N, C-alpha and C positions, 0 to 999 in steps of 0.2 A: 505495499499500499503506500504510494507516495504521496508526499505532501507539496502543496502549493501555498505558500505565503504571501499574501499579496497586501498592496497599499498604494496609495496615490501621492502625487507630489506636483507642484504648482498648481494648485487649484484655484489659486485667486485669478481672475479674469482680467488678464494683461493683454494688452494691444501687441501683437507681434511675437508672442511667446507661447511655448506648448504644453499644454496638460499632459501629465504622464501618470501612467497607470503600469505598476508591473507586478511580477510575481517569479518568487524564488521556488523552484521544485526542487526537492530534497528527496533522494531515493529512499524508499524505506529500510534498505537494507545499509543503509550508511547512517541513518539519523542518529544512532545512538553513539556512534563514533564521532559525528560531527559536533553534537551539543556536547560531548565529553571534552573535545578538543577546544571547542569555545570556551569552556568552564577553565582549561588549563590557561589560555592566552589570556583570560580576564584577571586569574590567579598570579599569572607571571607579571603582568602590568601592576599590581597591587590594588587593585579594585576590589572594594567591600563586596561582599555577599549580595548586599540588597541596593548596589549602585545600578542606576538605570544606564543603559549604553545603548546610545543613538549615533546617529551622524553628527548632531550637534545637540546641544553644547558637550563639551568636554566633562567628563566626572571630574569631581573635586581631587587635587593630588597629581592629575596629569598634566605634563607640559604639552604644548602644542606638537611639538616632534614625537613624543612617546604616544599621544593620542592618534596622531596620523599613521604610525608605525603599527598600533594596535589595529586599526582599521583596516589597513593593508593585510595583516596577518590574517584577520577574519575571512576577508575575500579569497585569499590565496589557499585558507582552510576550505572554503566552500569548492574551489576547482579542484583540490586535491580530492575531495570526496564525492566528485562526480555530479555536484550540483548544476542547473540550467537556469538561465535567466531568459523570462519572456518579457517584452516590453511593448508599449502602445503609446504613441503620442498623437496629438490632435493639435491644431494651432486652434488658439481660443478664438480668433477671429471668426470662425468658422463653426467651432464648436458649440457656440453659444453658453447657455446656462450652464455653471458648472456641475451642478448634482446631476443634471440629465447627461452631460459628458462624461462624468464620472461612473454612471450606470453603463452606458456605452462601453466605456474601457472594462468594466468588470466581464460584459458580456464576451468581449474580444478574449480577454486573457484566460478566462474559462473555457471557452471554446477552443482555443489554440491549447490550452493543456489538455483538455479532452483529446484532441487529433494526436498528440503527442504520446499520451498512453496507448491510445487505438492502435498506434503503428507498433508498439511493443507489447500489444496484448495485455497491459496492464491495469490497475484500478488506482483510484487516489481521493483525496480529501482536499479541499479547499479551505482556506482558513484566511478571512478578509479581517484586515484591521477596524476594529468597531469605530464607527462614525455616525452621528444624527444628522440626516440631511431632512429638508422641508416635509413634515407629514410622517417623518419615520417611514419612509416608502421602502428603505433597503431590507425591511423585515420582509415584505410581499415579494420584493425582487428576489431575494435568494430563495422564496420558496417555490417562485416560478423556475427558477434555475433547476430546482431538484425535480419539480413535478412537470414541467412543460418543456424546458429547455431555452434555446434561442432561436430567432426566427433569422433566417440567413437572406442576404437579397437574392432575388429572382427564385425562391423556393416557396412554394404553397404553404407548406406546413412547416411546424417548428423542427427544429432537429433537435433530439433528445441527448442529453449529454451522459449516455449510459455508461461511460466509464468512472465518471465520479459518483462517488458514494455518499457524499455529504458536502455541505457549506454551511463553515460555522463562524465566528468571532473570535479575533485573539486581540490581545493588547500587549503592549510594551511591557516587559519584564515577565510575563507569564511563560516565557519560553526563551531561548537564546537565539531561536530561529526569528523572532519577530525583531531582535536586534540586527540578525543578519539581513533580512529584508530591508529595514529601515535605513541601512548603512549603503545596501545595494543601489535601492531606488533613490535615495537621496544624494549620493556619488553620481549617479546619472544625471540626475536633474542639474545637480551644481556644473558638470561640464556643459550640458546642453545651455544652460543659462550664460556661462561664459561666452560662448558663441553667440547667441541671440542678442545679448546685451553688448557685444564687442568689447570685451574686456580684456584687450590685447595683451595686457602685462601677465595675464592668468592663463593665456592659451596654451603655453608649453604645458605648464601644470595638470591643465584639464586633459590634454592628449595623451599624457603620461598616464593620468589615472584612468582614461578609455583603454589604453592598450594593456593595463594591469587586469580590466574587468573584461576584456573581449573574449578569453576562452569560456567563459560561462555560458554566452549566448546562445541557445539551440542551434544547430546545424545539423543537416541530414548525414555531412561526413566531416570527418575531423578537416580541419585546412579549409573547408568549403565556405562559400559566403553565406551571409546570415540571411534565410529566407523572411519572409512576413510573419510565419509562426514565431519566431526569435525577435525580431523587430518589426513591429507593425506600423507602418505612417497611415493615419486616417484622416479625410477618405482617401481612397486610393486614387480617385480623379480629383484633381482641382482646377476647378474653373477657372478662377480669378487669377490671371497671369503674375500679380505681385506677390498673391499667396503662393502660387506653386514655385515661384524662385525661391521663398522661405524654406520651403520643405526641399527643394534640391540642394540650397546651399547647406542646410543641416544633413542630410545624408552625406555630401562631401565631406563634412567635418567629420561625422562619424567614421566615413571610411579611412582619413587619415589617423584616426585612433585605432585601426584595426578592425573595426565593426563594419564589415563589407558587406553592406545592405544590397541584396538582390532584387528587392521590390521596384517595379517599374510604376513610378508616380507620373499619370498620364495629366494631360491638360486638355481634354477633349469638351468643348462648349456646348 
């Protein structure tokens, strides 16, 4: 039973920036070893047992350099334990209301997780970082994922996510995997924002971070390009030329960082 820990970032609706939704897939047969390894890394860094570990802020007592090294060690541990990263981005200019856009992100990442599991004849559980949206619609949304599935474009009937045996909530501190998910998703968000905000003095650091993360992204074969199951740009057809350029520029930046997306982002009007 594989696990998918999910979270969002860049939820604030900011022009010309990308909402990000992502999930880290943890193989069931590696989960205990990875959890133990993260526990060891925390202890080696001097973290108190009850210290919360996220991308930011640094826990008390850790220097900037020690905190950076700890986060990189955790990313490397995820790679060593055969984890995979699935990501979804949508430009806020197109995505509209953030809560709605987040639900589309959840749909996409859960469907892609289902596809990955189906290829390997495996099953899994989805654990979503707890949040409160308007009207608490997320509860019903997750019930629909379990009972109905997702409605794919150009399909008459919903597609059941038959490989996923449950949709649940998680929160930081309830598992070492929530820390891992937050570090991965927030690291990707930081790098993307360096690009989107044209923060030139941080560009090399952002590209270095992407190269560290690159092996985690789902690929059909080792060393191959990253398909849309691993990194999904939404929508796949961007009609406005200026927005289309923002997507292509981000795709090019990610390729510089070793995340060689193979998705074709069209501009059909």
